[in-house]
C-alpha positions, 0 to 999 in steps of 0.5 A: 283321521288321526291315523292318516295324519300319523302316516303322512307324518311318518312316511318321509321318515320311513327310508331313514328308519329302514336304513338305520335298522339295516345298518345295525343289523349288518354290524351285529352280524359281523361281530362275534358274541364270544370274547377271546383273549388277546394272547390267543392262548385260550382253550382248545375250542377257541384255537380249533375255531380259529383253525377251522375258520382258516381252513374254510377261508383257504378252501373257499378262497375267502378273505374275511375281516379280522375280528375287532378284538384280536391282534394278528402276530404272525406266530400264533400258529406256533404258540410263541410270543412275539420277540421284537428285532432290533435294527441298528442305525446305519448312515445311508450311503452317499450317492455318487455324481449322476451318470452323464447321459450321452446324447447324440449330436444330431437328432437323426443319429438318435432317431436312427434316420439315415441318408438314402444313397451313397455312390462308390466309383471304381477308377484307376490310375489311367482314368483318374484325371479324365473319366473320373473327373467327368463322372464327378462333375456329372454326379457330385452336385446331384448327390450332395457330396455322397460320392467317393472314388476308389483306386488302387494307386497311391501317391498320385495327385488328386484332382480338385474337388474329389474325394479319392480313397487309394487302397494301394493294390491295383488287382481288381478283385482286391480293390473290390474287397477293400472297397466293400470293407471300407463301406462297411467300416465307415458308411454302413451306419449312415446310408440305406443303399450303396451304388457301385459303378465304374468310371467309364459308365454314365449314371443318370443321377435323378433316375437313380435317386428316384429308384432308391426312393421307391425301394424299401430300406429293410430288404436284402437286395442285389440289383443290377444287370444279371449275368450268368457265371462262366465256367462255374456251376453256381446257383443264381446270377451276379450283377455286371459291374459295368452297368453298376449295381445296388446293394442294400444296407441289410445285405452288406450287414449280412455279408460282413462276417463272411467277407474275409472268408470270401477273399480267401476262398473264392478265386476269380479275375473279375471283381463283379463276379467275385462279389456276386459269388460271395453274396450268393454263397453266404447271403443266398441272394441273386442279382435281379433286374426287377423288384416289386415292379421297379426296373433297373434300366441299362443300355450298352452303347456302341462306338460312335453312336449318334445320341440325337439319332438314337431312338431306342426306348431302352436308351431313353429310359436308361439309368446307366449307359456304358461303355463311355470312351471319353470325357466329352462323350460323358458330358454329351450324355449328361446334357442329353439326359438332363434335357430329357429330364427337364422336358419331362419336368416342364410337361409335368408342371403343365399337367399340374397347372391344368389340373389346378385350373380345372379344380379351381372351377369347383372351389368356393371362390371359383376361378378367383382361388387360382392365382397367376402364375398357377403353382406360384404363391399368391402375392403378398397382401399388406395389412397396413399402408406401411407394408405396401410393396413399392414398384420401381420404374425403369427404362432400358437405360435408367432406373428411377429408384437408386440406392443413394436416394437419387431420383435417377441413375444409370442402369448398369451391371446385373440390373441392366442384364436383368431388364434385357433378359426380361424383355427377351423372355417377354417377346419369346412368350408372345411369339409362342402364344400368337405364332404363326398368325403374328410374328413379333420383333424389334421390342422397345421398352416404353415403361417398365415397373418391377417390385420384389415380393418376398413370398413369390419373387420379382414381378415385372410389368412391361409396356412394349412397342413391337413390330408385328408381322402377319402371315401375309407380310403386312407389318404394323407397330403395336404396343402391348402390356405384359406381366412376368414373374421371376419366381424364387428358386430353392433357398439355400443356406450359405455355409459359415464358419463357427463363431462364438460370443466368448471371443475377447474384443480388443477395442482400439481408440485413436485419439487426437487433441481435439477429441480429449473432452469427448474421450473422458465421457467415453471412459465413463461410458465404458466403465458403466457399460463394460467394466461393471459387467465384466465384459471380455474386452481390452481397451487400448488408447492410441495417443496421436501427437503432432511433432510440436505436441510430442516435443512438449510431452515432458512439460505439458502433455496434452493427454495428461487429463485422459491418462489421469482418468485412465489411472483412476479407472484402473484403481476403481476396477483392479482387474481392468488394465487400459494400455496406451500407445503414444505415436508421433505422426505427421501424416493424417493416414491411419494405416501407418498407426494401425500397422504399429498396433497390428505388430504388437498383437497376435494374429488371432486378435479381434480388433474393434476400431472405435471413435470417441463418440462411439457408445459401446455396450454388450449387445454391439460387442456380441454382434461384433463377435458374430459378424467378424469371421477370421478368413471369411468376413469383416464387419463395418457397422453403420451407427445411428447418428443423432441430429442437431437438437436445435434442428430436430427439436426446435420447440423444446428440449430434446428427450433424454433418450429419443427413439430410433425415429427419422425425426431424431436422427439417421443411419450415417452411411458415410461413416466408416470409422467403426470396424470389426476384423481379425488381425490376421485378415488385416495383415494379409490385406496389407501384404497384398497391397505392398506392391502398390504402395511401393509404386505410389507412396501416397496410397497409405494416406489416400485409403482408409481401413474400409478401402483396404479390405474392399480392394485387397482382402478378398473377404466378404465385407459386411456392411449393415446398420446396427441399432445398438450403436448410437452417437450423439450429435457433436459439431466438428470439422473435417481434417483438411489433410484428408484425401479427396474421397475421405474429405468428401465423405466426411463433409457428406456425413456432417451435412446429413447429420444436421437434420432431415430434409423436412426439418431443414426446409422448415427451418429455412422457411421460418428464417425467410418468413422472419426476414420478410417481416 
């Protein structure tokens, strides 16, 4: 009984006791029982034991643990004491500036990505202005400018829009040598394939690009129309020059070291034969017509051939056609092949639409997954009522959604042409669908609706009244509703010149006597928003004196307070200089005054015209720098005009900084006082209007800066709202000496700046209620 209880108590402790015992045993086995001196200089028995142990470790490739009471000195085998080595301190060498890592300008350069195709056209002085121009017009826009013409003639006038390289030697072989040398020197690192052709050969660009896209860039390939060498025993064949031929980049690089040797050794009168012999001799590559199932199709055309009557399969599938005798024939060939390619594209689109329609039956949503038209992105789905796209109603004569918020306006210009084209297309599609059972004609638009969907394009819904005629001759007027979509085409990025935000802005503020109090606030805002932040700007005041005010400048200067404020700001900011120009004027026209300012500044000066109510800040100045482009574009921003606070907030004081909401104000599209432009552009526009000003001297008073740029500059006048440009409400009156148009715009700006229509209507309603009671 006691034994069983003892075993029950000891059994849980058994593993612990066994573990401790095993640990003590292993530790005793790893420690020697013989004491050895630390210096290792004991009797020979100890040394012998050590050597024996080392020999055993080397023989058995063992790594035993060092004895706890021994210290390895590394010199025990020589029986010498350890001698420490003194290492003197030396100051670490200072590292130079880190080496600047060169990064390529474009990612494609760093990754080794090259363009696919480059085309070189061989021309001459007799065909440079005829066949070469035709070849350029049929090829250049398809190749995105990767096209150069090579000729041996120098000092000839180059046709517009062509890049011509003149070698200075009319000999054909030397011209070919210089062309290949030019490609190796300038373009071999940028392109994978090079196509050489003569200017009397028509090349179908789409088929050429399709062929190149299916060829591997790493192959050494010489592809074209193979021809046998005449009178020369040579292995292989060369590519006939009139049919054009393809050279791979790898082949040109292999040929590069031997090109000069070919020029010296190979004698030939034909440039294509000379190049073929050079490639065969030094690269071992012969001309081929077919490679990996891809064929180089060509066609040799007879004289006076009828393109529409030519039924040859070789002609229909040709990549190149030669010889072309005239520019007109080149254009006819281009039209013929372009129409065939367009027809093929339409057929492929129909096949893809049919496939999408068949596959949609097995989709999860069934036919609902395929939208109309097939292949066009689905309509935009608004997430809230604020994103709902608006449909605009129109007829053949009028549009009921106008830019100036008028309820109705005439349908003119591009809008009228657009409506006429849509009706014509609708009738053509209906006749294609119902012919020959019905023939529809005499369309009349009953109702028209259109909207712009940013995901797919312009959508139309038309209610048409048509005259339907059956095969038996019976006619009847019917009405039919059709839906059409004008899809968005390929989006292109408009090339724009380079601009920077580091340009200095010259702010010009014209000031008259009624605006003196506002000018003081303008200076305070400039000091806090511009001068404190160190903005790269120069502020210039234009003090406009009337004749009576100019006579009293010596005694009572009406702008004395403003000038004193300018001096105070200059003392506060020593690096800021605010110049002013005093001008005596009797006419209200601003152009004469601006001419004076323009003559006092360099042509590359960026002007910003402002008013005393303008609130400038860094955000707007940067937008002015980016949107005003010398020789390209001028910028007229639309500022946000606050409403009269008594009208906008009749129940209480206005907020300190209300948001840009329709209850607080509006963007004043009748104000053209703020403008950003370069001095050179203004001077060029003023030069163009010199003849008109000589005939009509009042023109300078009737036009403002905006009218000058629109009518005489030829630049892009950019007009856009700017949320960073804001003006507080101020009760002011228009100058009665302004021209009729400018005075009308001024009145419109004042009237619309009082309040919104709903606010004014509510104010009138409350006044009528007050009068009735």
